[in-house]
MIDOSE-1310 file (N, C-alpha, C; in nm, 2 decimals, decimal comma, always signed):
residues 90
mfde	-7,81/+5,35/+5,26/-7,79/+5,29/+5,15/-7,67/+5,36/+5,06; -7,71/+5,49/+5,05/-7,61/+5,58/+4,97/-7,45/+5,55/+5,03; -7,45/+5,55/+5,15/-7,33/+5,54/+5,23/-7,25/+5,39/+5,20; -7,34/+5,31/+5,17/-7,28/+5,16/+5,16/-7,22/+5,17/+5,00
ilia	-7,30/+5,25/+4,90/-7,26/+5,25/+4,76/-7,11/+5,33/+4,76; -7,11/+5,43/+4,84/-6,99/+5,53/+4,84/-6,88/+5,44/+4,89; -6,89/+5,37/+5,01/-6,79/+5,30/+5,06/-6,74/+5,19/+4,96; -6,83/+5,13/+4,89/-6,78/+5,01/+4,79/-6,70/+5,08/+4,68
fkre	-6,76/+5,20/+4,63/-6,69/+5,26/+4,54/-6,55/+5,31/+4,56; -6,54/+5,35/+4,70/-6,39/+5,40/+4,76/-6,30/+5,26/+4,74; -6,35/+5,14/+4,79/-6,27/+5,05/+4,79/-6,23/+4,97/+4,66; -6,32/+4,99/+4,57/-6,31/+4,95/+4,44/-6,18/+5,05/+4,39
llnd	-6,20/+5,18/+4,39/-6,11/+5,28/+4,33/-5,97/+5,26/+4,39; -5,97/+5,25/+4,53/-5,83/+5,22/+4,60/-5,76/+5,10/+4,56; -5,84/+4,99/+4,53/-5,78/+4,86/+4,47/-5,73/+4,88/+4,35; -5,81/+4,95/+4,25/-5,75/+4,98/+4,11/-5,63/+5,08/+4,11
vqmt	-5,62/+5,16/+4,21/-5,51/+5,24/+4,22/-5,37/+5,17/+4,25; -5,40/+5,08/+4,35/-5,31/+5,00/+4,42/-5,26/+4,89/+4,33; -5,33/+4,85/+4,24/-5,29/+4,74/+4,13/-5,22/+4,81/+4,03; -5,25/+4,95/+3,98/-5,20/+5,01/+3,89/-5,06/+5,06/+3,95
irde	-5,02/+5,09/+4,08/-4,89/+5,12/+4,12/-4,81/+4,98/+4,11; -4,88/+4,88/+4,17/-4,80/+4,75/+4,17/-4,75/+4,72/+4,02; -4,84/+4,74/+3,93/-4,79/+4,70/+3,79/-4,70/+4,79/+3,74; -4,69/+4,90/+3,75/-4,58/+5,01/+3,72/-4,47/+4,98/+3,80
fskf	-4,47/+4,95/+3,92/-4,35/+4,91/+3,99/-4,27/+4,80/+3,93; -4,35/+4,70/+3,91/-4,30/+4,58/+3,87/-4,23/+4,60/+3,73; -4,26/+4,69/+3,66/-4,22/+4,70/+3,53/-4,07/+4,79/+3,54; -4,08/+4,89/+3,63/-3,96/+4,95/+3,65/-3,86/+4,86/+3,71
kkdd	-3,90/+4,77/+3,80/-3,80/+4,68/+3,86/-3,74/+4,57/+3,76; -3,83/+4,53/+3,67/-3,77/+4,45/+3,57/-3,66/+4,54/+3,48; -3,70/+4,65/+3,44/-3,60/+4,73/+3,35/-3,47/+4,77/+3,43; -3,48/+4,79/+3,55/-3,38/+4,81/+3,66/-3,27/+4,69/+3,66
enek	-3,33/+4,57/+3,66/-3,27/+4,43/+3,66/-3,20/+4,41/+3,54; -3,28/+4,42/+3,42/-3,22/+4,41/+3,31/-3,09/+4,51/+3,27; -3,10/+4,65/+3,31/-3,00/+4,73/+3,30/-2,87/+4,68/+3,37; -2,89/+4,62/+3,52/-2,78/+4,57/+3,59/-2,71/+4,45/+3,51
inse	-2,79/+4,35/+3,46/-2,74/+4,25/+3,39/-2,65/+4,29/+3,27; -2,71/+4,38/+3,19/-2,63/+4,43/+3,07/-2,51/+4,48/+3,13; -2,50/+4,57/+3,22/-2,38/+4,64/+3,28/-2,29/+4,54/+3,34; -2,33/+4,42/+3,40/-2,23/+4,34/+3,47/-2,17/+4,24/+3,33
ngfl	-2,25/+4,23/+3,23/-2,20/+4,16/+3,13/-2,11/+4,22/+3,03; -2,06/+4,37/+3,06/-1,99/+4,44/+2,97/-2,06/+4,52/+2,87; -2,20/+4,55/+2,89/-2,27/+4,62/+2,78/-2,34/+4,73/+2,88; -2,34/+4,85/+2,80/-2,41/+4,95/+2,84/-2,55/+4,99/+2,77
ntke	-2,63/+5,06/+2,82/-2,74/+5,10/+2,77/-2,71/+5,26/+2,71; -2,80/+5,31/+2,64/-2,77/+5,45/+2,59/-2,74/+5,56/+2,69; -2,82/+5,55/+2,78/-2,80/+5,66/+2,90/-2,67/+5,65/+2,98; -2,61/+5,52/+2,99/-2,49/+5,48/+3,05/-2,40/+5,51/+2,96
alli	-2,40/+5,51/+2,84/-2,29/+5,54/+2,74/-2,28/+5,69/+2,73; -2,39/+5,77/+2,74/-2,38/+5,89/+2,73/-2,31/+5,98/+2,86; -2,33/+5,90/+2,97/-2,29/+5,95/+3,10/-2,14/+5,94/+3,09; -2,09/+5,81/+3,04/-1,95/+5,78/+3,06/-1,86/+5,86/+2,93
lkis	-1,93/+5,89/+2,83/-1,86/+5,95/+2,72/-1,87/+6,10/+2,73; -1,99/+6,15/+2,82/-2,00/+6,29/+2,84/-2,04/+6,36/+2,72; -2,14/+6,31/+2,63/-2,16/+6,36/+2,50/-2,33/+6,35/+2,51; -2,38/+6,43/+2,38/-2,51/+6,46/+2,39/-2,56/+6,32/+2,29
rptl	-2,68/+6,30/+2,30/-2,75/+6,18/+2,22/-2,72/+6,21/+2,08; -2,75/+6,32/+2,00/-2,71/+6,34/+1,87/-2,57/+6,31/+1,85; -2,47/+6,36/+1,94/-2,34/+6,32/+1,90/-2,32/+6,17/+1,91; -2,38/+6,10/+1,98/-2,35/+5,94/+2,00/-2,41/+5,91/+1,87
yklm	-2,51/+5,93/+1,83/-2,56/+5,89/+1,68/-2,49/+5,91/+1,58; -2,42/+6,03/+1,57/-2,34/+6,06/+1,47/-2,20/+5,98/+1,48; -2,14/+5,94/+1,60/-2,05/+5,85/+1,61/-2,08/+5,72/+1,58; -2,20/+5,68/+1,60/-2,24/+5,51/+1,55/-2,25/+5,52/+1,40
kkgt	-2,31/+5,64/+1,34/-2,32/+5,63/+1,20/-2,17/+5,61/+1,14; -2,08/+5,69/+1,20/-1,95/+5,68/+1,13/-1,87/+5,58/+1,16; -1,92/+5,49/+1,26/-1,86/+5,36/+1,30/-1,76/+5,37/+1,40; -1,75/+5,51/+1,46/-1,66/+5,50/+1,57/-1,69/+5,44/+1,70
vsyk	-1,82/+5,44/+1,72/-1,88/+5,36/+1,84/-1,97/+5,24/+1,78; -1,93/+5,13/+1,81/-2,01/+5,01/+1,76/-2,10/+4,98/+1,87; -2,23/+4,92/+1,81/-2,34/+4,90/+1,89/-2,39/+4,78/+1,86; -2,49/+4,71/+1,92/-2,57/+4,61/+1,89/-2,73/+4,65/+1,92
rigr	-2,80/+4,63/+1,81/-2,95/+4,64/+1,84/-3,04/+4,51/+1,89; -3,10/+4,52/+1,98/-3,18/+4,40/+2,03/-3,31/+4,47/+2,04; -3,41/+4,44/+1,95/-3,53/+4,50/+1,94/-3,53/+4,66/+1,93; -3,57/+4,72/+2,01/-3,57/+4,88/+2,00/-3,44/+4,92/+2,10
kllf	-3,38/+4,83/+2,17/-3,28/+4,88/+2,26/-3,13/+4,87/+2,19; -3,06/+4,98/+2,23/-2,92/+4,98/+2,19/-2,83/+4,93/+2,29; -2,73/+4,85/+2,26/-2,64/+4,82/+2,39/-2,50/+4,85/+2,31; -2,39/+4,90/+2,40/-2,28/+4,94/+2,37/-2,18/+4,85/+2,45
nkkq	-2,06/+4,79/+2,39/-1,96/+4,75/+2,43/-1,89/+4,83/+2,55; -1,88/+4,80/+2,70/-1,85/+4,88/+2,77/-1,70/+4,90/+2,76; -1,62/+4,80/+2,74/-1,47/+4,79/+2,71/-1,43/+4,90/+2,60; -1,51/+4,89/+2,48/-1,49/+4,98/+2,37/-1,51/+5,13/+2,40
ilen	-1,64/+5,16/+2,48/-1,65/+5,27/+2,54/-1,55/+5,35/+2,60; -1,50/+5,25/+2,70/-1,39/+5,33/+2,78/-1,27/+5,34/+2,70; -1,24/+5,25/+2,60/-1,11/+5,27/+2,53/-1,13/+5,42/+2,43; -1,26/+5,45/+2,39/-1,27/+5,56/+2,32/-1,26/+5,69/+2,39
lk	-1,27/+5,68/+2,53/-1,24/+5,77/+2,60/-1,09/+5,83/+2,60; -1,00/+5,73/+2,59/-0,86/+5,76/+2,59/-0,80/+5,82/+2,47
């Protein structure tokens, strides 16, 4: 009797872990797809802009505040024009 309860508990726990992993993976996959779409359309997210410009996040925010780097805010996400970022490098 106790063995059956333990086996049922293990199955339920394993199922919960698998569902959690699937959910987290699907969120990660959606974010990755969105980043690819933005990059292909000429927009960069904050991480990509930082990597290209080789500057820190606070420096990027200062440049944004000065108007040196233009951006668009969509919800909580910042998008940067890829062409303008590359021109700022020159």
